[in-house]
C-alpha positions as CSV (number, residue, x, y, z in Angstrom):
1,M,-17.9,-20.9,-16.8
2,A,-19.0,-22.6,-13.7
3,T,-17.0,-25.0,-11.5
4,A,-16.5,-28.5,-12.9
5,T,-17.7,-30.2,-9.7
6,A,-19.5,-28.7,-6.7
7,P,-17.4,-28.7,-3.5
8,R,-18.4,-30.9,-0.6
9,P,-20.6,-29.1,2.0
10,I,-18.6,-27.7,4.8
11,D,-19.3,-28.6,8.5
12,P,-20.9,-25.4,10.1
13,A,-18.9,-26.0,13.3
14,F,-15.6,-26.1,11.3
15,E,-16.5,-23.0,9.4
16,A,-17.3,-21.1,12.6
17,Q,-14.0,-22.2,14.1
18,L,-12.1,-21.2,11.0
19,L,-13.8,-17.8,10.8
20,D,-13.1,-17.2,14.5
21,S,-9.4,-17.9,14.0
22,I,-9.4,-15.5,11.1
23,D,-11.1,-12.8,13.2
24,R,-8.6,-13.2,16.0
25,W,-5.7,-13.1,13.6
26,T,-6.8,-9.9,12.0
27,Q,-7.3,-8.2,15.3
28,R,-4.0,-9.5,16.8
29,E,-1.7,-9.3,13.8
30,L,-3.2,-7.0,11.1
31,K,-4.9,-4.2,12.9
32,P,-1.7,-3.0,14.8
33,I,0.4,-2.8,11.6
34,A,-1.9,-1.9,8.8
35,R,-1.6,1.8,8.9
36,R,2.2,1.9,9.2
37,H,2.8,-0.7,6.5
38,D,0.4,1.1,4.2
39,I,2.0,4.5,4.6
40,D,5.6,3.1,4.3
41,D,4.6,0.7,1.5
42,V,6.4,-2.2,3.3
43,Y,5.7,-5.8,2.2
44,P,4.5,-7.8,5.3
45,E,6.9,-10.7,4.9
46,H,6.3,-11.8,8.5
47,L,2.7,-12.6,7.7
48,I,3.5,-15.3,5.2
49,D,4.2,-18.1,7.7
50,Q,1.0,-17.1,9.6
51,M,-1.0,-17.4,6.4
52,R,0.5,-20.8,5.8
53,D,-0.5,-21.9,9.3
54,L,-4.1,-20.6,8.7
55,G,-4.3,-22.6,5.5
56,L,-4.9,-19.5,3.4
57,F,-2.6,-20.6,0.5
58,G,-4.6,-23.8,0.1
59,A,-8.1,-22.4,1.0
60,T,-9.9,-23.4,-2.2
61,I,-7.5,-26.1,-3.4
62,G,-8.9,-29.6,-3.2
63,Q,-8.1,-31.7,-0.1
64,Q,-6.5,-34.4,-2.3
65,W,-3.8,-31.9,-3.0
66,G,-3.3,-30.8,0.6
67,G,-5.7,-27.8,0.5
68,L,-8.8,-27.0,2.6
69,G,-11.2,-27.4,-0.3
70,L,-13.4,-24.6,0.9
71,P,-16.5,-23.7,-1.0
72,A,-16.8,-20.2,-2.4
73,T,-19.4,-19.3,0.2
74,T,-16.9,-19.9,3.0
75,Y,-14.0,-18.4,1.2
76,V,-15.8,-15.0,0.6
77,K,-16.5,-14.8,4.4
78,I,-12.7,-15.2,5.0
79,V,-11.8,-12.6,2.5
80,A,-14.4,-10.2,3.8
81,A,-13.3,-10.7,7.4
82,I,-9.7,-9.8,6.5
83,C,-10.6,-6.8,4.3
84,R,-12.7,-5.5,7.2
85,V,-9.4,-4.6,8.8
86,W,-6.8,-4.5,5.9
87,M,-7.4,-5.4,2.2
88,A,-3.8,-5.7,1.0
89,P,-2.9,-9.1,2.5
90,T,-5.7,-10.8,0.7
91,G,-4.0,-10.1,-2.6
92,I,-1.1,-12.3,-1.5
93,F,-3.3,-15.4,-1.5
94,N,-6.1,-14.4,-3.8
95,S,-3.9,-14.2,-6.9
96,H,-2.1,-17.3,-5.7
97,L,-5.4,-19.2,-5.6
98,M,-6.3,-18.1,-9.1
99,L,-3.1,-19.7,-10.4
100,A,-4.0,-22.9,-8.5
101,H,-7.5,-22.8,-9.8
102,A,-6.3,-22.7,-13.4
103,I,-4.1,-25.7,-12.8
104,E,-6.6,-27.7,-10.8
105,R,-9.3,-27.0,-13.3
106,A,-7.5,-27.4,-16.6
107,G,-4.0,-28.9,-15.9
108,T,-2.9,-32.4,-16.8
109,P,-2.7,-35.0,-14.1
110,E,1.1,-34.6,-14.0
111,Q,0.8,-30.8,-13.6
112,K,-1.7,-31.1,-10.8
113,A,0.5,-33.6,-9.0
114,K,3.6,-31.5,-9.4
115,W,2.3,-28.0,-8.6
116,L,-0.8,-28.2,-6.5
117,P,0.7,-29.7,-3.3
118,K,3.4,-27.0,-3.2
119,L,0.9,-24.3,-3.8
120,A,-1.5,-25.6,-1.2
121,S,1.2,-25.6,1.5
122,G,2.5,-22.2,0.5
123,E,5.9,-23.6,-0.3
124,L,5.4,-21.9,-3.7
125,R,3.5,-18.6,-3.9
126,G,2.2,-17.4,-7.2
127,G,-0.2,-15.2,-9.2
128,L,-2.0,-14.7,-12.5
129,A,-0.2,-12.8,-15.3
130,L,-2.8,-11.7,-17.9
131,T,-2.7,-7.9,-18.1
132,E,-0.4,-6.1,-20.5
133,P,0.3,-2.4,-21.0
134,D,-2.1,-2.3,-24.0
135,A,-4.4,-5.1,-22.9
136,G,-6.5,-5.2,-19.8
137,T,-10.1,-6.1,-20.0
138,D,-9.6,-7.1,-23.7
139,L,-7.4,-10.1,-23.2
140,Q,-7.6,-10.9,-26.9
141,G,-5.3,-7.9,-27.4
142,I,-2.3,-9.4,-25.6
143,R,1.1,-9.3,-27.5
144,T,3.3,-11.6,-25.4
145,T,4.3,-14.6,-27.6
146,A,5.2,-18.2,-27.0
147,R,7.1,-19.9,-29.8
148,R,7.6,-23.7,-29.7
149,D,11.3,-24.7,-30.0
150,G,11.7,-28.4,-29.5
151,G,10.9,-29.4,-25.9
152,H,10.4,-25.7,-24.9
153,Y,8.4,-22.6,-25.6
154,V,10.3,-19.3,-25.9
155,L,8.4,-16.4,-24.4
156,N,8.8,-12.7,-25.3
157,G,6.7,-9.8,-24.1
158,Q,5.6,-7.8,-21.0
159,K,3.0,-8.2,-18.3
160,T,2.0,-5.5,-15.9
161,W,-0.1,-4.9,-12.8
162,I,0.7,-8.5,-11.7
163,T,0.2,-9.2,-8.0
164,N,3.0,-11.3,-6.5
165,A,5.3,-10.5,-9.5
166,V,8.2,-9.6,-7.3
167,N,7.9,-11.8,-4.2
168,G,6.1,-14.7,-5.8
169,D,7.7,-17.9,-7.2
170,V,5.4,-18.8,-10.2
171,V,2.6,-17.4,-12.3
172,A,0.1,-18.6,-14.8
173,L,1.0,-16.5,-17.8
174,L,-1.1,-16.0,-20.9
175,A,0.7,-15.8,-24.3
176,R,0.1,-16.1,-28.0
177,T,1.2,-19.5,-29.4
178,D,-0.2,-18.5,-32.8
179,P,-0.2,-14.7,-33.5
180,D,-2.0,-15.2,-36.8
181,A,-4.9,-17.3,-35.4
182,Q,-8.5,-16.2,-36.2
183,P,-10.4,-15.6,-34.1
184,R,-7.7,-14.1,-32.0
185,H,-8.5,-16.0,-28.8
186,A,-7.9,-19.3,-30.6
187,G,-4.2,-18.9,-30.7
188,M,-3.3,-18.6,-27.0
189,G,-1.7,-20.8,-24.3
190,L,-1.6,-20.4,-20.5
191,F,1.8,-21.3,-19.1
192,I,3.2,-22.1,-15.7
193,V,6.2,-19.8,-15.5
194,D,8.4,-20.3,-12.4
195,K,11.4,-18.3,-11.2
196,P,14.3,-17.9,-11.6
197,R,14.5,-18.2,-15.4
198,E,17.1,-16.6,-17.7
199,G,15.6,-13.6,-19.4
200,L,12.7,-13.2,-16.9
201,S,12.9,-10.0,-14.8
202,T,10.6,-8.6,-12.2
203,P,11.8,-5.1,-11.2
204,A,10.6,-3.1,-8.3
205,K,6.8,-2.9,-7.6
206,L,4.7,-0.2,-9.1
207,P,3.9,2.9,-6.9
208,K,0.2,3.0,-6.2
209,M,-2.4,5.3,-4.7
210,G,-3.8,2.4,-2.6
211,Y,-3.5,-1.3,-2.2
212,R,0.0,-0.7,-1.0
213,A,2.4,-2.9,1.1
214,I,2.1,-5.8,-1.3
215,D,3.9,-6.1,-4.6
216,T,2.1,-5.3,-7.9
217,G,4.5,-5.0,-10.7
218,P,5.6,-5.8,-14.3
219,I,7.1,-9.0,-15.7
220,Y,9.5,-8.7,-18.6
221,L,10.2,-11.8,-20.8
222,D,13.2,-11.8,-23.1
223,N,13.6,-15.2,-24.8
224,V,12.5,-17.0,-21.7
225,R,12.6,-20.8,-22.2
226,V,9.8,-22.7,-20.5
227,P,9.5,-26.5,-20.7
228,A,6.7,-27.5,-23.0
229,D,5.1,-29.6,-20.3
230,Q,4.3,-26.4,-18.4
231,L,1.6,-25.4,-21.0
232,I,-1.5,-25.9,-18.8
233,G,-3.5,-28.7,-20.2
234,G,-0.8,-29.6,-22.7
235,V,-2.8,-28.4,-25.8
236,E,-2.3,-25.1,-27.6
237,G,-5.3,-22.8,-28.2
238,Q,-7.0,-23.3,-24.9
239,G,-5.3,-20.5,-22.9
240,F,-8.0,-17.9,-23.3
241,Y,-10.7,-20.2,-22.0
242,Q,-8.5,-21.3,-19.2
243,A,-7.7,-17.8,-18.2
244,T,-11.3,-16.5,-18.4
245,G,-12.7,-19.6,-16.8
246,G,-11.8,-18.3,-13.4
247,L,-13.2,-14.8,-13.9
248,E,-16.5,-15.5,-12.1
249,L,-14.6,-16.7,-9.0
250,G,-12.2,-13.7,-9.4
251,R,-15.1,-11.3,-9.4
252,I,-16.7,-12.9,-6.5
253,N,-13.4,-12.6,-4.6
254,V,-13.3,-8.8,-5.4
255,A,-16.9,-8.5,-4.3
256,A,-15.9,-10.1,-1.0
257,R,-13.2,-7.5,-0.6
258,G,-15.8,-4.9,-1.2
259,V,-18.0,-6.4,1.5
260,G,-15.2,-6.4,4.0
261,M,-14.2,-2.8,3.2
262,A,-17.8,-1.5,3.3
263,E,-18.2,-3.2,6.7
264,G,-14.8,-1.9,7.9
265,A,-15.6,1.7,7.0
266,L,-18.9,1.3,8.8
267,D,-17.0,0.1,11.9
268,L,-14.7,3.1,11.9
269,A,-17.6,5.5,11.3
270,T,-19.7,4.0,14.0
271,A,-17.0,4.1,16.6
272,Y,-16.0,7.6,15.8
273,A,-19.5,8.9,15.8
274,Q,-20.0,7.7,19.3
275,Q,-16.8,9.2,20.6
276,R,-16.8,12.6,18.8
277,R,-19.0,15.1,20.5
278,T,-20.4,18.4,19.2
279,M,-23.0,20.6,20.8
280,G,-22.8,18.7,24.0
281,K,-23.6,15.2,22.6
282,P,-22.0,12.4,20.5
283,I,-22.4,13.2,16.8
284,A,-24.1,9.8,16.5
285,E,-27.1,11.4,18.1
286,H,-27.3,14.1,15.3
287,Q,-29.8,13.2,12.6
288,A,-27.4,14.1,9.8
289,I,-25.0,11.4,11.0
290,Q,-27.8,8.9,11.6
291,L,-28.9,9.3,8.0
292,K,-25.4,8.5,6.8
293,L,-25.0,5.5,9.1
294,G,-28.4,4.2,8.0
295,E,-27.3,4.2,4.4
296,M,-23.9,2.7,5.2
297,V,-25.2,-0.3,7.1
298,T,-27.9,-1.0,4.4
299,R,-25.2,-0.9,1.7
300,A,-22.9,-3.2,3.5
301,R,-25.6,-5.7,4.2
302,A,-26.9,-5.7,0.6
303,A,-23.3,-6.1,-0.6
304,R,-22.8,-9.2,1.6
305,L,-26.1,-10.8,0.5
306,L,-25.4,-10.2,-3.2
307,T,-21.9,-11.7,-2.8
308,L,-23.1,-14.8,-0.9
309,D,-25.8,-15.3,-3.5
310,A,-23.2,-15.3,-6.3
311,A,-20.9,-17.6,-4.3
312,D,-23.7,-20.0,-3.7
313,A,-24.5,-20.1,-7.4
314,Y,-20.9,-20.8,-8.1
315,D,-20.8,-23.6,-5.6
316,R,-23.8,-25.2,-7.2
317,G,-21.9,-25.4,-10.5
318,E,-24.2,-22.9,-12.2
319,R,-23.3,-20.2,-14.7
320,C,-23.1,-17.1,-12.6
321,D,-21.5,-14.4,-14.6
322,M,-24.5,-12.2,-14.0
323,E,-24.6,-12.8,-10.3
324,A,-20.8,-12.4,-10.0
325,G,-21.0,-9.1,-12.0
326,M,-23.8,-7.7,-9.9
327,A,-21.9,-8.6,-6.7
328,K,-18.6,-7.2,-7.9
329,Y,-20.2,-4.0,-9.1
330,F,-22.4,-3.3,-6.1
331,A,-20.0,-4.4,-3.4
332,S,-17.1,-2.4,-4.8
333,E,-19.2,0.7,-5.1
334,A,-20.5,0.1,-1.6
335,A,-16.9,0.0,-0.3
336,R,-16.1,3.3,-2.0
337,D,-19.4,5.0,-0.9
338,N,-19.0,3.8,2.7
339,A,-15.4,4.9,2.8
340,E,-16.4,8.3,1.5
341,E,-19.2,8.7,4.1
342,A,-16.9,7.5,6.8
343,M,-14.4,10.2,5.9
344,R,-17.2,12.8,6.0
345,I,-18.2,11.6,9.4
346,H,-14.6,11.9,10.6
347,G,-14.5,15.5,9.3
348,G,-11.0,16.9,8.9
349,N,-9.6,13.9,10.7
350,G,-10.8,11.6,7.9
351,F,-8.3,13.3,5.6
352,S,-5.4,12.5,8.0
353,Q,-3.2,9.5,7.8
354,D,-3.4,9.4,11.6
355,Y,-6.8,7.7,11.1
356,E,-7.5,4.5,9.2
357,V,-10.4,5.7,7.2
358,E,-8.5,7.4,4.4
359,R,-6.8,4.1,3.6
360,F,-10.2,2.5,3.0
361,Y,-11.0,5.2,0.5
362,R,-7.8,4.7,-1.4
363,D,-8.0,1.0,-1.4
364,A,-11.6,0.9,-2.5
365,M,-10.9,2.6,-5.8
366,L,-8.9,-0.4,-7.0
367,L,-12.0,-2.7,-6.6
368,I,-14.0,-0.5,-9.0
369,I,-11.3,-0.7,-11.7
370,G,-9.8,-4.2,-11.1
371,E,-11.0,-7.6,-12.3
372,G,-13.1,-6.0,-15.0
373,T,-14.2,-2.4,-14.6
374,N,-17.7,-1.7,-13.2
375,E,-18.8,-0.3,-16.5
376,M,-18.0,-3.7,-18.0
377,Q,-19.8,-5.4,-15.2
378,R,-23.0,-3.5,-15.9
379,I,-22.8,-4.5,-19.5
380,I,-22.3,-8.1,-18.6
381,V,-25.3,-8.0,-16.2
382,A,-27.5,-6.4,-18.8
383,R,-26.7,-8.8,-21.6
384,Q,-27.2,-11.8,-19.4
385,W,-30.4,-10.4,-18.0
386,V,-31.8,-10.0,-21.5
387,K,-30.7,-13.5,-22.5
388,R,-32.4,-15.0,-19.5
389,N,-35.6,-13.0,-20.1
390,P,-36.4,-13.2,-23.9
391,A,-39.4,-11.2,-25.1
């Protein structure tokens, strides 16, 4: 589903200034701490106020609500620039903006007025609670229920792999309002669930191979009462469409992460290849290393162009599930491949936590699995391609 209205064109000078601020921030604040925070799995709480000052919590929220109202083409450049140094912090505001996107796109006027200004300023930080232990890509398989009880809904169930579950303040949570509805997706609602609420618990974050330092965890709901006016849109049965309506943007976001990581791994490999010497010369002068660098820079550039193409289609208000799927698939694979080649170029040092490159490899694996597996992306691309090109 495409955007309801195309965003206003951005002033190139403002975009350049914004991206320059992001670049300076990543070098000054992220680069010195990324390795240690990742190894120790420490939440970067001190970065939150900095993100607020940069406007990241309101990056894509409309200006009428206090956000920057950035188009997707600018937003993906921001995400890529940050991920070029450290991917984890982007999760803090990416998931937050998906919550805001659902409210801005499908919420009632009262919901928009109540929640969007606080989300845009970063006063509230949130996320999107869709995934369950037995339902990931197949959202129609969720089991969390929401039963109407007077002026409230009573929620029961469990969510998992929810970014900002522990440190966030509010989520958009998908639940079944009619467990017997057919088709299954017709009986769902998307709820604004804020904390604290009796019966809602968010225990410690999940231990992860990569994408560390930020919280990704479960949400448990035991007879949690949520006001009925926090059902997004105010009408039951629309939750599935509201949740999946942002998937194109979500996949473009993941593609942007892949772009940044592919470029970041290339940066590390390029610098190391010029410093490391064997047989009397830098390894960058050996043909075997040049072949690797040539493939890496081509992959990174192709990933960026595919992602910008998908973002541009999204900004035009066009259906772009095929473009978003291609970008997410290719860019995430490019991130993984470039990280692996960077590790090979580093040799034994690439396997050491004393060097940044091994973190890029661990983080890249999430992109291949998250926001719809790459196997699913290829199926989506193929189906849309055939539909667009009938015999």
